N, C-alpha and C positions, 0 to 999 in steps of 0.2 A: 920470610916476607911474602913470598908467593902463596904459601899455604894460608897465611892469615887473610890475604886478599880474597882467596877462593871461598873461604868460609863466610866472610862478610857478604859477598855477593849472593851466596846460596841462601843465607838467612833473610836477606832483603827480598829475594824472589818468593820465598815461602810465605813471608808476612803479607806480601802483596796478594798472593793467591787466596789466603785465608780471609783477608779483608774483603776481597771481591765476592767470595762465597757468602759471607755474613750479610753483606748488603743486598744480595739477590734473594736470600732466604727470608728476609723480613723479620719482624718481631712478633711474638705471640700476642702482644697487645694491639697489633695493627687491626683495623676494622675489616670484616669479611663482607665483601660485596656479592650479593646473590643475584642471579639472573632474574629478571621480572617474569612472573607467571601470567600468561594470557587467559582471561576469563571470557568464554564464549556464551553469549546470552541465549537461553532456550525458552521456548514458549511453554509455560507451565499452566496455561488456562485450560479448563475442562473442554474436551473435544466436542461434546454435544451441546454445550450451553450457548444460548443466544437466539436470535430471531431466525425464522425460516419461512419460506413460501413454497408452495408446490401444487400439485394436481394429481387426481386419480382417475382411473377408468375401470369400470367394473360391471358386474351383472347382479341385478336384484331378482330374487324369486320369492314367492309369497307362501305363507303358511295357510292361506285360505281366508276369504271373507264371505261368510254365508249370506246369501241374498234371501232374507226372510222378510215377508211383508205382513204387516198387521193392519186390518181395515177398521174403519170407524165402527162397524157392527160387531167387532171383536173377533172376527174370523182371521186366522193366521195360516199362512202357507209358505212353503219354501220353493224358490225358483232355481236353486243351484248355488254355485260359488263363483266369486271373482278370484282368479289366481293371478294377481298382478305380477308381471315379470318384464324384464327388458334391461337394456344397457343404461348405465348411469355414469355421469362424469361430475367432477367437483373441482373447485379452486379453493385452496386453503392457505391459512397463514397462522403462525403460532409463535410461542416463546417457550424455551425450556431452560430449567435450571439443572445443574448436575452437582450432586454431593457424593464424592467418591465414585461408586459404580451405580448409584441410583439417579435416574433421570425422570423429571416430571414437569408438566406445564400445561397451559390451556391452548386450545386450537379452535379457530373459527372457520366455518366452511359454507360455501354456497353450492347447492347440488341440484341437478336436473338431468332429464333424459327422456327415454321412451319407456316408461314403466306403466303398463296398461293391460287391460283385458276387456273382453266383451262376452255377452251371452245372448242366446235366442232360444226360448223354450215356451211352449204352451200359449202361444199368442203374445208373449212379452219379450222384450229385448232391452238391452242397455249396455252402457260402457262405463268404465272408470279409468282414471289415469292420475298419476302424481305429476303436477306441473313443475313445482320447484320446492326447495326446502332450504331453510337457514338453520344451521346447527352449531352448537358450541359443545366441545368435548374437553374432558380432562384426561390426559394420558400420563401414565406412570409406568416405568419399566426399569429393567436391570441390564447393565452392559455385560454381555458375554465376552470374557477376556480373550478367547481364542481368535475371533474374527473382528472384535470391537463392534459387534452388532448389538442392537437393543431389542430385547423381547419385552413387550408392554401389554398392558390392559387398558381398556377404554370405557369410560362412562360419560354419558352426555344427554343433552336435551335438544329436541328438534321441533321446529314449527314448519309445517308443510301445507301446501295448497293442493286440493284434489278436485277433479270433476267427477260427478257421480250421477248416473241416471238409471231408472227402471221405468219403462213405459210400455203401454200396450192396452189392448181391449180383449183380453182372453176371457176364459170361462168364469173367472172370479170377478169380472167387472173391470172398468177402466182404472189405470194407474198412470200417473204423470209426475213421477218424482224426477226432478232434474235440477241439480244444485252444484254450484262451485263453493266450496267451503274450506276454511283453514282450521287446523287443529294442532294440538301439541302431542309430542310423544317422547319416549326415552330410547337411549341407545346403549347397548352393551357390546363389547367386542374385545378381540385380541389381535396382535399383530407383531411383525418383526421388521426392523429397519437395518439395512446393511449399507455401509459407506462404499461408494465407488471411487471417490476422490476425497480430498480434504473438505470439500464443500458440497458435493453432490452425493445423494444417497437414494436407494430404491426401497420401497415398502411393499409389503404384502399383508392384507388385512381380511378378517372376517368380522361382520357386525350383524347384530339382531336389532331391528327397529320396530317398535310397537307404538301405534298411534291411538290406542284406546278405542272407545265407542262414542259415536256421534249419531243422534237421531235426526234423520232427514225425512221431510214430509212434502206432500203436495196439497193442493186446495180441495182435494176430494175425500179427505179423511184417511188417507193411506200414509203409513210411515214405515221406515226400515232403519236398521242399525248398520252404519258403516263402520267396519272394524279392520282397517288396513294394517297389515304388518308385513315385514320383509326380512329375509335373510340376504346378506350381501357379501360377495367376495370381490376384492379389487386390488389392483396394483397401482403404485404411484411413484412419483419422483419428488424429492425435496431439495431445495437449494438453501444452504445455510449462509448467514452473513456474519 
């Protein structure tokens, strides 16, 4: 009787343990609940694309503007050269597009400074200076992946205002050329732009500017060709939006 009661109790305990284990293990058909995955948004927009404004400070030096005078009688003579040079500053604004590592876009700039020269020879004297210029450029470049800097080329057009004079009463007779005139020119250049922060960058540029030939004259039958051209080196800052 005791033995039978002992086995009955043992069997009941074993059944209870197995039932508890099965309940806690679950069923293969039970749904599996996965922990949610957090997605963090990242800015995938091109780094260089968008509107920017900035300014530059540089130095212009000239390739030479020969001061040749032709008189009404047909007599021609040379009085030297204007080597226009001096500091120049500009304010600029532009927009850029970026396709992969290629960056390109237009830029508008207002420029001015103390770019001038003077001469005094053989009883004649004169001065010339660039008063200001309005320029539009197209810049296109490639993003150097090491430092995320842009190496670019520049092509553009410029309209500038100049003062120009050749005056005196030397051995070749009186000359009274004194004009303020505006003329068009072209721009070629290269540069590099290096980011300092996400929005601020520094630039270094070289440009060649050529304003062609303009005939200036006085009321005495004298005329001369004004041929201003410049080499320019400058540094600048850009702020991107």
